[in-house]
C-alpha positions in Angstrom: -19.3 -22.3 8.6 -17.7 -18.8 8.2 -20.0 -16.0 7.2 -19.3 -14.8 3.6 -18.6 -11.2 4.8 -16.1 -12.5 7.4 -14.4 -14.5 4.7 -14.1 -11.4 2.5 -12.6 -9.4 5.4 -9.6 -11.7 5.6 -8.1 -10.3 2.4 -5.2 -7.8 2.3 -6.2 -4.4 3.6 -4.5 -2.5 0.8 -7.0 -3.6 -1.8 -10.2 -2.5 0.1 -11.5 0.6 -1.6 -14.7 1.3 0.4 -14.8 4.6 2.3 -13.5 4.3 5.8 -15.5 6.0 8.6 -13.9 7.3 11.7 -15.7 8.4 14.8 -13.1 9.7 17.3 -14.2 10.5 20.9 -12.0 12.1 23.5 -11.7 13.7 26.8 -10.3 17.1 27.6 -8.0 18.7 26.3 -8.2 17.1 22.9 -10.4 18.5 20.2 -11.4 15.6 17.9 -13.6 17.9 15.8 -10.5 19.6 14.6 -9.1 16.1 13.8 -12.2 15.2 11.8 -12.2 18.5 10.0 -8.8 17.6 8.4 -10.7 14.9 6.5 -13.8 17.0 5.6 -15.7 15.9 8.7 -16.7 17.6 11.9 -18.7 17.4 15.0 -18.3 18.4 18.6 -15.1 19.1 20.5 -15.3 15.6 22.3 -17.0 13.5 19.6 -16.9 13.8 15.8 -16.8 11.9 12.6 -15.4 11.8 9.1 -15.1 9.5 6.0 -11.8 8.8 4.4 -11.7 7.6 0.8 -9.4 5.0 -0.8 -7.9 1.8 0.4 -8.6 1.2 4.1 -4.9 0.7 5.0 -4.1 4.2 3.5 -7.1 5.7 5.3 -6.1 4.2 8.6 -2.5 5.3 8.2 -3.5 8.9 7.4 -5.9 9.1 10.3 -3.4 7.5 12.7 -0.7 10.1 11.7 -3.1 13.0 12.2 -4.2 11.5 15.5 -0.7 11.2 16.8 0.1 14.7 15.7 -3.0 15.9 17.7 -1.7 14.2 20.8 1.6 16.0 20.8 5.2 14.6 21.3 4.9 13.4 24.9 1.7 11.4 24.4 2.9 10.1 21.0 5.8 8.4 22.7 3.5 6.8 25.1 1.2 5.5 22.4 4.0 4.3 20.1 5.9 2.5 22.9 2.7 0.7 23.9 
């Protein structure tokens, strides 16, 4: 039998309205605290956190875009190409 919460999580992501928490961690030279600060969060240079409001899909898309910008053009190409 599927757990009721697992069943609920199968719905479309664009309708979820609960805040989405992000806890980025990194190695040098990336400053994930600056990334989290873009979303009213903060923390340490290598570990931070923030909460993004709205539908989870929108929150993930916004965070991903900011993350890719933080990486810079060369690493963006590596991440996007897989």
